[in-house]
Backbone bond lengths (Angstrom), bond angles and torsions (degrees), N, CA, C in turn:
res aa  C-N    CA-C-N  psi(-1)  N-CA   C-N-CA  omega(-1)  CA-C   N-CA-C  phi
1 M - - - 1.468 - - 1.529 110.90 -
2 N 1.342 115.66 -33.79 1.460 119.52 -178.35 1.528 112.11 -60.04
3 K 1.363 116.42 -37.25 1.457 119.10 -178.35 1.537 111.28 -66.69
4 W 1.337 116.51 -33.23 1.455 119.32 177.31 1.523 110.87 -70.21
5 W 1.316 115.88 -33.86 1.464 119.99 176.61 1.530 110.30 -64.35
6 V 1.326 115.62 -42.98 1.466 120.43 178.11 1.521 110.03 -64.52
7 Y 1.339 115.73 -42.01 1.466 119.90 -178.83 1.526 111.30 -60.94
8 Q 1.348 116.86 -48.97 1.463 118.96 -178.29 1.522 110.76 -64.44
9 K 1.305 116.71 -34.36 1.467 119.90 -179.51 1.525 111.09 -64.62
10 E 1.334 115.90 -36.23 1.462 120.40 -177.33 1.522 113.08 -88.00
11 R 1.330 117.79 -36.16 1.457 120.20 -170.38 1.529 115.32 -115.26
12 F 1.348 117.02 -20.99 1.457 119.76 -179.69 1.524 108.51 -152.05
13 P 1.328 117.33 70.23 1.476 120.47 -174.89 1.521 112.73 -61.87
14 L 1.307 116.05 107.86 1.466 121.55 -175.85 1.521 112.19 -63.28
15 A 1.334 117.39 -30.31 1.461 120.33 -179.75 1.525 111.28 -60.15
16 G 1.321 116.52 -28.92 1.451 120.52 177.87 1.510 112.74 -93.77
17 Y 1.337 116.79 -38.58 1.461 120.86 -174.91 1.529 113.29 -73.83
18 I 1.320 117.98 -39.05 1.462 119.64 -176.10 1.530 112.38 -61.31
19 P 1.346 119.91 -49.88 1.470 118.73 177.32 1.527 112.35 -61.76
20 L 1.329 116.53 -37.95 1.463 120.77 -179.30 1.525 111.54 -65.83
21 M 1.336 116.04 -44.69 1.462 119.84 -179.73 1.528 111.85 -71.83
22 A 1.326 116.51 -30.62 1.464 119.89 175.69 1.529 109.55 -65.12
23 T 1.322 115.94 -41.77 1.461 120.79 177.13 1.521 110.75 -63.92
24 F 1.322 115.88 -43.98 1.468 122.58 -179.69 1.530 110.78 -61.33
25 G 1.323 116.09 -50.00 1.461 120.75 -177.86 1.518 112.31 -64.33
26 F 1.333 116.43 -44.61 1.465 120.17 179.87 1.522 111.04 -64.53
27 S 1.331 116.30 -42.32 1.460 120.86 179.78 1.524 111.16 -59.51
28 S 1.336 116.56 -42.49 1.462 120.44 -179.52 1.525 111.11 -61.34
29 L 1.324 116.91 -44.19 1.469 120.94 178.98 1.522 111.53 -65.06
30 S 1.327 115.24 -47.65 1.458 120.27 -176.75 1.523 111.74 -64.69
31 Y 1.325 115.93 -43.26 1.467 119.57 -178.60 1.529 110.39 -63.26
32 S 1.315 116.50 -45.52 1.461 120.88 178.58 1.524 110.75 -61.37
33 L 1.316 116.16 -41.74 1.470 121.31 -179.87 1.524 111.51 -61.93
34 H 1.343 116.52 -44.38 1.463 120.15 -176.98 1.525 113.08 -75.92
35 L 1.313 117.32 -19.85 1.466 119.19 171.89 1.523 110.25 -64.06
36 R 1.322 116.28 -34.20 1.470 121.24 -178.08 1.519 112.26 -88.78
37 N 1.348 115.86 -31.04 1.460 119.83 -174.72 1.524 109.62 -147.03
38 A 1.314 116.71 103.21 1.469 121.64 -177.27 1.526 112.30 -62.28
39 D 1.332 117.75 -23.17 1.465 121.70 -177.81 1.527 112.29 -101.35
40 A 1.316 116.70 19.78 1.465 120.79 -177.20 1.531 111.85 -62.88
41 A 1.329 114.78 151.00 1.467 121.44 177.30 1.522 109.36 -113.15
42 L 1.317 115.20 161.41 1.462 120.48 -179.44 1.527 111.55 -58.36
43 S 1.315 116.24 -32.45 1.467 121.30 -179.01 1.527 112.46 -67.17
44 D 1.332 117.46 -12.13 1.460 120.62 178.02 1.526 112.21 -75.20
45 I 1.324 116.48 -11.98 1.461 121.59 175.55 1.519 108.22 -97.23
46 S 1.315 117.61 123.43 1.465 120.70 -177.32 1.533 111.25 -79.68
47 I 1.318 115.11 160.54 1.473 120.87 178.40 1.530 110.95 -60.80
48 P 1.352 119.32 -46.42 1.470 119.38 177.58 1.526 112.54 -57.66
49 Q 1.335 117.45 -39.69 1.456 120.52 178.23 1.527 111.05 -64.20
50 M 1.321 116.48 -44.08 1.469 120.90 -179.14 1.522 110.92 -62.67
51 I 1.318 116.05 -49.00 1.467 120.56 -178.82 1.526 110.33 -61.61
52 T 1.318 116.73 -46.04 1.466 121.21 -176.36 1.524 111.68 -64.63
53 A 1.325 117.98 -47.24 1.463 121.14 -178.61 1.526 111.38 -60.20
54 I 1.326 116.86 -43.58 1.471 120.90 -176.73 1.525 111.44 -74.30
55 V 1.323 117.01 -48.67 1.461 120.73 -175.69 1.531 111.81 -67.41
56 V 1.333 116.48 -44.77 1.463 119.47 179.91 1.528 110.72 -64.52
57 T 1.321 117.63 -37.83 1.472 120.44 176.08 1.516 110.69 -60.84
58 L 1.330 116.58 -45.21 1.464 120.33 177.06 1.524 110.73 -59.95
59 F 1.323 116.30 -43.48 1.470 120.50 -178.90 1.536 111.56 -65.36
60 W 1.346 116.84 -34.35 1.456 119.60 176.96 1.530 110.50 -57.28
61 F 1.322 115.95 -45.54 1.458 119.53 -178.00 1.523 111.82 -71.51
62 M 1.323 116.73 -29.74 1.463 119.49 173.53 1.522 110.23 -64.93
63 L 1.342 116.48 -42.15 1.464 120.44 178.79 1.523 111.13 -64.62
64 L 1.314 116.58 -35.91 1.472 119.85 177.06 1.521 110.60 -63.13
65 R 1.325 116.41 -39.80 1.470 119.64 177.62 1.524 110.71 -65.20
66 I 1.334 116.65 -43.56 1.466 120.44 179.20 1.527 110.77 -62.35
67 A 1.331 116.14 -41.82 1.468 120.19 178.14 1.517 111.00 -62.14
68 D 1.322 116.74 -41.02 1.466 120.73 178.94 1.525 111.35 -64.15
69 E 1.325 116.33 -37.38 1.474 119.54 179.77 1.526 110.34 -61.22
70 H 1.323 116.86 -38.44 1.468 120.57 178.72 1.529 111.41 -75.29
71 K 1.323 115.47 -45.11 1.465 120.67 -176.24 1.522 111.95 -63.56
72 D 1.341 116.14 -38.44 1.465 120.88 -174.04 1.526 113.13 -102.30
73 F 1.330 117.10 13.23 1.459 120.05 -172.67 1.531 112.50 -56.67
74 E 1.316 117.48 -52.45 1.466 120.52 -176.65 1.519 111.67 -63.76
75 E 1.307 115.80 -42.84 1.472 119.76 179.68 1.520 110.69 -64.17
76 D 1.333 116.73 -40.85 1.460 120.33 178.69 1.525 111.44 -67.61
77 M 1.303 117.50 -35.26 1.463 120.85 176.83 1.527 110.20 -60.68
78 Q 1.321 115.95 -37.03 1.460 120.71 -177.36 1.527 112.97 -79.89
79 F 1.332 115.78 -41.44 1.461 118.97 -172.20 1.525 115.20 -111.83
80 R 1.355 117.66 -19.42 1.460 120.43 -177.97 1.534 110.54 -134.64
81 P 1.322 117.42 59.48 1.472 120.86 -176.76 1.525 113.91 -67.13
82 Y 1.322 117.10 -8.65 1.456 121.65 -179.08 1.530 112.95 -80.93
83 R 1.333 117.89 -9.84 1.454 120.22 -178.06 1.533 111.33 -71.11
84 P 1.350 118.27 156.37 1.473 122.36 -173.05 1.528 114.72 -54.32
85 V 1.330 117.69 -45.93 1.460 120.28 -178.31 1.520 110.06 -68.45
86 Q 1.311 116.70 -41.91 1.462 121.06 -176.68 1.536 111.95 -67.76
87 R 1.308 117.17 -31.42 1.467 119.07 179.93 1.529 112.57 -92.53
88 G 1.355 115.87 4.93 1.459 120.23 171.94 1.512 116.23 88.91
89 L 1.330 118.15 9.21 1.464 120.39 179.96 1.534 110.32 -67.58
90 I 1.337 116.34 -44.55 1.460 123.99 178.12 1.519 108.21 -128.86
91 T 1.331 117.40 138.78 1.457 119.57 179.73 1.534 110.55 -96.12
92 L 1.318 115.81 160.25 1.455 120.19 176.83 1.531 111.31 -63.20
93 K 1.330 117.04 -34.08 1.461 120.69 178.22 1.524 110.25 -62.97
94 E 1.326 117.09 -43.27 1.464 120.97 178.55 1.532 110.39 -62.67
95 L 1.327 116.87 -38.56 1.456 120.55 178.11 1.524 111.19 -66.70
96 R 1.335 116.87 -37.54 1.471 119.80 178.30 1.523 110.87 -65.24
97 I 1.323 117.23 -40.86 1.470 121.00 177.80 1.526 109.70 -63.49
98 F 1.316 115.67 -44.58 1.468 120.40 179.07 1.531 110.17 -62.22
99 G 1.342 116.68 -41.42 1.458 121.43 178.50 1.520 111.89 -62.80
100 A 1.339 116.52 -39.23 1.463 120.74 179.09 1.530 110.64 -64.27
101 V 1.320 116.79 -38.41 1.465 121.33 177.14 1.527 110.09 -63.66
102 L 1.331 115.58 -42.13 1.465 119.90 178.55 1.524 110.96 -60.65
103 V 1.322 116.62 -44.17 1.470 121.11 179.82 1.527 110.60 -60.34
104 L 1.335 116.82 -45.34 1.463 120.63 179.58 1.524 111.46 -61.56
105 L 1.324 116.45 -39.88 1.465 120.11 178.39 1.529 111.06 -67.38
106 M 1.327 116.86 -38.42 1.465 121.11 177.78 1.528 110.56 -63.10
107 V 1.317 116.03 -40.17 1.465 120.83 177.46 1.527 110.29 -64.80
108 A 1.322 116.16 -45.09 1.461 120.66 -178.85 1.527 111.55 -62.55
109 L 1.322 116.80 -43.99 1.462 121.02 179.47 1.530 110.81 -64.69
110 S 1.319 116.27 -37.81 1.465 120.37 179.04 1.521 111.06 -63.61
111 I 1.325 116.20 -45.50 1.470 121.18 178.70 1.523 110.18 -62.59
112 W 1.316 117.02 -36.51 1.468 122.82 179.03 1.529 111.12 -56.75
113 V 1.338 116.35 -38.09 1.469 120.78 -177.58 1.527 111.66 -90.55
114 D 1.332 116.92 -53.14 1.462 120.72 -178.58 1.523 108.04 -166.53
115 L 1.316 115.86 124.61 1.465 121.46 -176.47 1.533 112.13 -56.17
116 R 1.323 117.35 -30.83 1.462 121.56 -177.03 1.528 112.72 -67.20
117 L 1.324 117.06 -17.47 1.468 120.49 177.75 1.527 111.68 -63.80
118 L 1.325 116.90 -21.34 1.466 120.24 -179.32 1.525 111.56 -61.58
119 W 1.321 117.57 -32.30 1.466 120.22 178.65 1.526 110.94 -65.73
120 L 1.306 116.44 -39.51 1.465 120.53 179.20 1.519 110.59 -72.48
121 L 1.334 115.30 -34.45 1.461 119.73 175.76 1.523 109.62 -63.00
122 L 1.334 115.78 -42.07 1.466 121.09 -179.84 1.527 111.34 -62.35
123 L 1.322 117.33 -39.94 1.464 120.69 178.21 1.528 110.78 -58.09
124 G 1.322 115.75 -44.38 1.462 120.40 178.20 1.514 112.30 -64.27
125 F 1.329 116.57 -41.03 1.462 120.44 179.16 1.529 111.17 -63.07
126 V 1.329 116.44 -39.24 1.467 120.12 179.78 1.525 110.28 -63.60
127 W 1.342 116.42 -45.42 1.472 118.66 179.76 1.532 111.02 -65.69
128 L 1.327 116.51 -38.14 1.457 120.43 177.46 1.523 111.06 -61.61
129 A 1.330 116.60 -38.66 1.463 120.85 178.00 1.526 110.75 -63.87
130 F 1.337 116.07 -44.20 1.466 119.81 177.70 1.533 110.73 -61.76
131 M 1.324 116.15 -42.24 1.465 120.55 178.08 1.516 111.26 -59.96
132 S 1.327 116.30 -44.60 1.462 121.41 -177.62 1.516 111.56 -63.20
133 L 1.322 116.41 -30.31 1.470 121.69 178.73 1.525 111.42 -91.98
134 E 1.335 116.23 7.19 1.476 122.16 -178.11 1.526 110.69 53.85
135 F 1.337 116.33 32.15 1.460 123.25 177.48 1.538 112.37 57.01
136 G 1.332 115.91 21.69 1.464 121.15 177.74 1.511 114.30 77.13
137 I 1.342 117.40 3.20 1.474 120.80 -178.99 1.538 110.54 -134.06
138 P 1.324 118.29 56.97 1.461 120.99 -174.08 1.528 114.82 -59.00
139 K 1.340 116.82 -43.09 1.471 119.01 -177.54 1.525 110.98 -66.79
140 W 1.338 116.15 -40.07 1.460 119.72 -179.69 1.525 110.59 -65.53
141 L 1.333 116.61 -42.21 1.457 119.98 178.99 1.521 111.90 -63.62
142 K 1.330 116.92 -41.00 1.458 120.77 178.23 1.524 111.18 -60.46
143 A 1.321 115.81 -33.27 1.467 120.77 -178.94 1.529 112.22 -79.89
144 H 1.325 117.45 -9.43 1.465 122.35 -179.70 1.533 108.40 -128.50
145 P 1.332 117.69 77.85 1.474 121.96 -172.53 1.522 115.20 -59.26
146 T 1.342 117.20 -32.34 1.464 119.05 -179.81 1.527 110.73 -67.55
147 I 1.336 116.01 -44.74 1.469 120.40 178.35 1.527 109.81 -67.12
148 Y 1.328 117.08 -37.82 1.473 121.62 176.58 1.526 109.53 -57.91
149 L 1.332 116.24 -47.17 1.460 121.30 -179.31 1.522 111.03 -60.20
150 I 1.335 116.44 -48.67 1.466 120.77 -177.67 1.526 111.05 -63.64
151 S 1.342 116.60 -45.24 1.463 120.15 -176.97 1.523 112.39 -62.31
152 H 1.337 116.30 -34.65 1.461 119.15 -179.15 1.529 112.22 -83.91
153 M 1.332 116.80 -29.76 1.459 118.99 178.87 1.524 112.21 -77.00
154 L 1.327 117.54 -12.85 1.466 120.42 178.55 1.527 112.46 -66.90
155 I 1.330 117.14 -8.06 1.461 119.48 174.07 1.531 110.07 -67.21
156 M 1.342 116.83 -26.37 1.462 120.90 -177.23 1.537 112.74 -60.52
157 P 1.343 119.85 -47.15 1.468 118.44 177.87 1.530 113.41 -59.30
158 F 1.341 117.38 -33.09 1.461 119.47 177.77 1.530 110.77 -66.38
159 I 1.330 116.06 -39.40 1.468 120.22 177.77 1.520 109.85 -66.82
160 D 1.338 115.99 -42.34 1.473 120.38 178.13 1.522 111.53 -62.13
161 L 1.325 115.79 -44.21 1.464 120.29 -179.13 1.521 109.99 -58.54
162 Y 1.326 116.12 -45.32 1.461 119.95 179.24 1.533 111.17 -63.52
163 A 1.345 115.98 -49.52 1.467 120.00 -174.60 1.523 111.98 -62.91
164 T 1.329 117.72 -39.51 1.471 119.27 177.93 1.530 110.42 -72.13
165 A 1.338 116.69 -34.86 1.465 120.53 -179.50 1.521 111.79 -65.13
166 V 1.326 117.88 -24.44 1.460 120.93 175.86 1.530 109.66 -57.70
167 E 1.344 116.21 -28.01 1.463 120.50 176.97 1.519 112.13 -92.26
168 W 1.357 117.28 -53.97 1.472 117.95 -170.23 1.524 114.86 -78.71
169 L 1.327 117.95 -25.48 1.461 118.61 -177.30 1.530 112.55 -69.67
170 P 1.342 120.09 -52.91 1.472 118.54 179.58 1.523 113.45 -73.04
171 S 1.340 116.01 -13.82 1.466 119.58 -178.17 1.515 112.52 -91.06
172 G 1.331 116.60 1.79 1.450 120.19 178.68 1.512 114.31 83.99
173 G 1.343 116.43 12.74 1.449 119.91 178.43 1.518 111.46 -82.36
174 V 1.327 115.92 -177.66 1.465 120.76 -179.75 1.519 109.66 -133.17
175 F 1.307 115.44 159.37 1.461 121.11 174.26 1.525 108.31 -64.27
176 S 1.343 117.28 125.75 1.458 120.44 -170.63 1.529 112.20 -127.94
177 F 1.332 115.31 172.38 1.460 121.75 177.56 1.524 110.80 -60.60
178 G 1.326 116.19 -37.12 1.459 120.19 178.69 1.521 111.87 -60.70
179 I 1.321 117.04 -39.28 1.464 121.29 178.22 1.529 109.95 -65.36
180 V 1.339 116.44 -38.63 1.474 120.47 177.21 1.529 109.86 -59.90
181 L 1.336 116.66 -44.96 1.464 120.61 178.76 1.530 111.15 -61.54
182 Y 1.320 115.81 -40.06 1.472 120.00 178.68 1.525 110.48 -63.73
183 M 1.315 117.05 -40.98 1.460 121.39 179.11 1.524 111.03 -65.15
184 I 1.335 116.85 -41.02 1.465 120.69 178.05 1.527 110.00 -64.74
185 S 1.321 115.85 -43.83 1.462 120.78 179.28 1.526 111.25 -59.61
186 S 1.318 116.30 -45.56 1.461 120.91 -178.94 1.524 111.62 -67.30
187 F 1.325 116.80 -39.68 1.464 121.12 177.28 1.527 110.11 -59.28
188 C 1.328 116.33 -48.59 1.466 120.49 -179.38 1.526 111.34 -65.17
189 D 1.327 116.06 -38.64 1.463 120.29 177.37 1.523 110.27 -63.18
190 G 1.335 116.35 -38.71 1.455 120.50 178.03 1.515 112.16 -62.79
191 T 1.335 116.97 -36.05 1.470 119.56 178.17 1.525 110.80 -67.47
192 V 1.327 116.67 -34.72 1.468 120.12 176.85 1.527 110.17 -59.76
193 V 1.336 115.87 -44.56 1.469 121.04 -179.42 1.530 110.75 -70.08
194 E 1.343 116.32 -44.19 1.460 120.62 -176.32 1.530 111.73 -65.04
195 V 1.329 116.87 -45.82 1.465 119.77 177.88 1.520 109.76 -67.01
196 G 1.333 116.20 -42.26 1.463 120.21 -177.70 1.511 113.89 -60.80
197 R 1.340 117.48 -34.81 1.469 119.49 -177.86 1.522 112.88 -77.62
198 K 1.332 116.76 -7.98 1.466 120.60 179.33 1.521 111.31 -117.62
199 L 1.339 115.47 39.03 1.460 122.23 174.51 1.528 107.93 -112.86
200 R 1.309 116.75 127.27 1.463 121.42 -175.44 1.529 111.17 -135.85
201 A 1.315 115.12 151.78 1.462 120.61 167.28 1.525 107.23 -73.27
202 P 1.344 118.63 150.84 1.470 121.30 -177.58 1.528 114.16 -51.18
203 E 1.327 117.87 -40.37 1.464 120.73 -177.81 1.530 113.21 -73.71
204 N 1.338 117.02 -12.36 1.463 120.55 178.78 1.526 113.46 -101.49
205 E 1.332 116.55 0.47 1.459 120.35 177.06 1.534 109.43 -69.02
206 E 1.349 115.99 142.83 1.457 121.69 177.27 1.517 109.83 -106.94
207 Y 1.295 116.11 138.43 1.463 120.76 179.67 1.538 109.52 -61.21
208 G 1.328 115.99 129.87 1.463 120.69 178.45 1.511 114.45 85.87
209 V 1.346 118.05 -2.91 1.465 122.13 -179.52 1.526 108.47 -102.25
210 D 1.327 116.81 119.75 1.466 121.46 -177.76 1.521 110.94 -85.20
211 T 1.321 116.49 96.79 1.463 121.14 171.80 1.527 107.77 -98.64
212 Y 1.323 116.17 161.93 1.464 118.73 -179.04 1.526 111.88 -71.87
213 T 1.320 117.08 -28.17 1.469 119.17 175.31 1.528 110.29 -69.81
214 H 1.328 116.79 -32.82 1.466 120.42 177.31 1.534 110.52 -72.29
215 I 1.325 116.66 -39.81 1.469 120.89 -177.30 1.521 111.82 -73.62
216 W 1.341 116.15 -46.02 1.463 120.56 -172.09 1.529 114.14 -104.18
217 G 1.327 116.72 -19.87 1.454 119.32 -170.25 1.519 109.56 90.22
218 A 1.337 116.90 158.83 1.464 121.54 -173.25 1.530 112.65 -61.32
219 K 1.333 118.35 -44.72 1.466 120.77 -174.86 1.527 111.58 -66.79
220 K 1.325 117.32 -48.48 1.457 120.21 -179.41 1.524 110.82 -66.44
221 A 1.337 117.30 -37.30 1.462 121.03 178.48 1.530 110.34 -61.65
222 M 1.340 116.95 -37.71 1.465 120.83 178.36 1.531 111.19 -68.37
223 V 1.329 116.17 -38.00 1.465 119.92 177.69 1.529 110.15 -62.92
224 V 1.339 116.30 -46.12 1.466 120.96 179.77 1.526 110.42 -62.14
225 W 1.335 116.16 -44.14 1.464 120.13 -178.65 1.521 111.07 -62.50
226 M 1.324 117.10 -42.04 1.460 120.16 -179.89 1.531 111.62 -70.59
227 I 1.328 117.39 -31.15 1.470 119.65 173.76 1.529 109.22 -63.06
228 C 1.339 115.76 -43.43 1.477 120.31 177.42 1.529 110.39 -61.18
229 M 1.330 116.64 -43.08 1.462 120.94 178.88 1.526 110.84 -61.70
230 T 1.339 116.04 -42.42 1.467 120.99 -177.56 1.524 111.29 -64.10
231 I 1.333 115.96 -48.15 1.471 120.17 -179.81 1.528 110.04 -65.99
232 S 1.327 116.33 -40.48 1.460 120.43 179.87 1.525 111.01 -62.35
233 G 1.337 116.59 -47.56 1.452 120.54 -179.21 1.519 111.97 -63.19
234 T 1.332 116.22 -43.83 1.468 120.74 -179.04 1.527 111.49 -63.02
235 S 1.330 115.99 -46.43 1.469 119.95 -178.86 1.527 111.25 -66.11
236 T 1.327 116.63 -34.48 1.465 120.11 178.93 1.527 111.19 -68.20
237 V 1.341 116.18 -41.01 1.460 119.85 178.01 1.535 110.51 -63.83
238 V 1.334 116.96 -43.84 1.461 121.08 178.72 1.533 110.10 -61.18
239 A 1.354 115.70 -42.84 1.466 119.62 176.90 1.528 110.50 -62.60
240 G 1.328 116.22 -37.71 1.461 120.59 179.69 1.519 113.11 -63.30
241 F 1.333 116.71 -36.13 1.465 119.74 178.70 1.530 111.76 -65.28
242 Q 1.326 117.52 -21.56 1.475 120.52 178.63 1.526 111.01 -69.76
243 V 1.361 116.18 -21.97 1.463 120.10 178.98 1.534 110.34 -121.60
244 N 1.342 115.05 24.24 1.474 122.75 171.59 1.526 115.50 66.77
245 V 1.347 117.58 27.59 1.469 119.61 176.73 1.532 111.02 -129.09
246 G 1.317 116.64 20.01 1.462 120.25 -176.48 1.512 113.42 -62.18
247 F 1.338 117.91 -41.28 1.466 120.70 -177.83 1.524 111.02 -65.10
248 E 1.325 116.35 -45.97 1.471 120.08 179.84 1.532 111.04 -60.71
249 I 1.328 116.25 -42.34 1.466 120.46 178.98 1.523 110.53 -64.17
250 M 1.328 116.79 -40.27 1.460 121.18 -179.44 1.529 111.12 -60.59
251 V 1.319 116.60 -43.14 1.466 120.44 -179.03 1.529 111.37 -64.00
252 V 1.329 116.52 -47.47 1.466 120.87 -177.06 1.534 111.04 -67.46
253 L 1.337 116.20 -46.51 1.462 118.99 -178.32 1.525 111.93 -67.52
254 L 1.322 116.90 -30.69 1.464 119.85 178.74 1.520 110.72 -62.96
255 L 1.310 116.82 -40.66 1.468 120.74 178.05 1.530 110.19 -62.21
256 H 1.325 116.35 -45.13 1.463 120.20 179.51 1.530 110.73 -67.86
257 Y 1.327 116.17 -34.88 1.464 121.17 179.58 1.527 110.58 -63.41
258 I 1.320 116.74 -41.23 1.462 120.96 178.97 1.527 110.98 -62.92
259 I 1.329 115.92 -41.05 1.470 120.29 177.42 1.527 110.20 -63.86
260 A 1.336 116.19 -42.84 1.461 120.83 179.33 1.523 111.49 -64.12
261 L 1.328 116.82 -41.78 1.468 121.09 178.97 1.518 110.83 -63.21
262 S 1.318 116.22 -42.38 1.464 120.67 178.06 1.523 111.01 -61.35
263 S 1.340 116.58 -42.18 1.466 121.34 179.32 1.519 111.10 -66.61
264 A 1.336 116.83 -38.16 1.465 121.46 -179.91 1.522 111.01 -66.20
265 V 1.330 116.18 -44.21 1.468 120.47 178.58 1.525 110.56 -62.76
266 K 1.316 115.77 -42.51 1.462 120.57 -179.58 1.531 111.25 -62.94
267 F 1.349 116.14 -42.36 1.462 119.79 -179.64 1.524 111.11 -70.43
268 A 1.323 117.37 -38.15 1.466 120.99 179.44 1.524 110.80 -61.88
269 K 1.326 116.44 -38.29 1.459 120.76 179.54 1.531 112.12 -76.63
270 K 1.342 115.01 -36.18 1.464 119.94 -176.62 1.532 108.96 -142.78
271 P 1.341 117.89 86.48 1.473 121.60 -176.58 1.533 113.37 -76.84
272 T 1.317 116.00 72.52 1.456 121.74 -179.54 1.528 110.33 -100.74
273 P 1.343 117.34 161.12 1.470 119.96 176.37 1.515 112.68 -56.17
274 K 1.322 116.80 -36.53 1.460 120.80 179.55 1.527 110.90 -62.95
275 N 1.330 116.64 -45.63 1.464 120.36 -179.75 1.528 112.32 -72.68
276 A 1.325 116.50 -22.48 1.468 120.40 179.73 1.526 112.22 -77.01
277 K 1.335 117.27 -18.32 1.463 120.70 -177.78 1.528 112.57 -60.14
278 A 1.329 116.47 -28.05 1.468 120.31 -178.49 1.520 111.82 -59.41
279 F 1.335 116.82 -30.85 1.460 120.28 -174.96 1.522 112.70 -80.91
280 K 1.315 116.72 -3.33 1.451 120.86 171.97 1.529 110.49 -89.31
281 I 1.331 116.40 -14.19 1.462 121.21 -175.01 1.528 112.52 -113.87
282 L 1.336 116.58 -48.98 1.462 121.15 -172.48 1.533 114.72 -59.14
283 P 1.350 119.67 -44.09 1.471 118.67 -179.15 1.530 113.00 -61.48
284 G 1.341 116.67 -40.67 1.462 120.13 179.59 1.519 111.92 -65.31
285 I 1.331 116.42 -40.87 1.466 120.70 177.93 1.528 109.96 -63.96
286 W 1.332 115.37 -40.97 1.468 120.74 179.09 1.528 110.64 -59.54
287 M 1.324 116.96 -45.99 1.465 121.07 -179.48 1.522 111.58 -64.06
288 I 1.325 116.35 -44.29 1.464 120.00 -179.36 1.527 110.81 -64.98
289 L 1.338 116.39 -42.51 1.460 120.48 178.84 1.520 110.80 -60.02
290 M 1.332 115.60 -48.06 1.450 120.91 -177.12 1.524 111.66 -57.95
291 H 1.323 116.41 -52.63 1.458 119.96 -176.02 1.531 112.38 -72.43
292 T 1.322 116.76 -34.34 1.466 119.19 178.54 1.516 110.75 -64.77
293 M 1.328 115.81 -44.43 1.465 118.75 -178.38 1.525 112.18 -68.59
294 L 1.319 117.17 -41.90 1.465 119.39 178.31 1.530 111.55 -65.81
295 G 1.337 116.33 -30.35 1.462 120.06 -176.49 1.509 115.54 -91.56
296 V 1.345 116.97 -32.90 1.460 121.12 -172.94 1.532 112.79 -99.01
297 L 1.313 117.27 -44.91 1.473 120.05 -173.95 1.531 114.31 -56.91
298 P 1.352 119.34 -37.93 1.471 118.43 -179.26 1.526 114.52 -58.60
299 F 1.344 117.94 -23.65 1.461 120.22 179.25 1.531 111.88 -71.21
300 F 1.337 116.64 -15.67 1.466 120.62 -176.19 1.526 112.99 -108.49
301 K 1.338 116.24 10.30 1.464 119.37 178.62 1.533 110.88 -91.64
């Protein structure tokens, strides 16, 4: 058991992921609920729905980590031999067994809420399989980092679709324009986090590790990151107006956006480790703010 504790600490820190996924899952349920009923109460969400949305969301991200361990195994052996799998702490076979258990639990939780959720679960599994195989064109994708980023972040709308469906499917609702906006918002928010976690100062770059600062350079990487922030913020505000909290979200996100822009300009001018620290904090705060406001604020309107 100790080795699994070490593994999660290094590769999937639960202390950070559990609160984030709880926020994500709750937001999806609440947003879907308020699209159908502006006067909805927290009690309108059942315990099975709450547990399923949060736990399955967490499991999705665990499966993504397991898929990455397999997909990047050879590259990590060459350039990152210090990682748990590469140094023999956990084997790929053990991860596959653990992944299979997660899948079975996801299926069981889905059936608990509504059997029809299995179709949406299957859609996500299919896309995850394509991602794990790099869509059959790994070298081409590596040579086109922007397309690589988009193709892998498209898993987010599938997760969103499932998490919101945990509310609207058994409640007799339908897939709506508001859900599409939520999926777009989450996709863009995911790009903010994904790009942000791969920004480094030159002295912190690792040989053989493809970061966006290494691929594009500090200035272009900052431009791309701020474009992601802009689209993410705009889509989130538009989604917020669907549940009557768009103005409040705009005010809060604008303040965070200004801080992010200031940090981006500072790093572009002087890409030091000190200035790079902001990108370990700002993307996570942005994600939590976005989902908290979309999920919590509608209850107070």
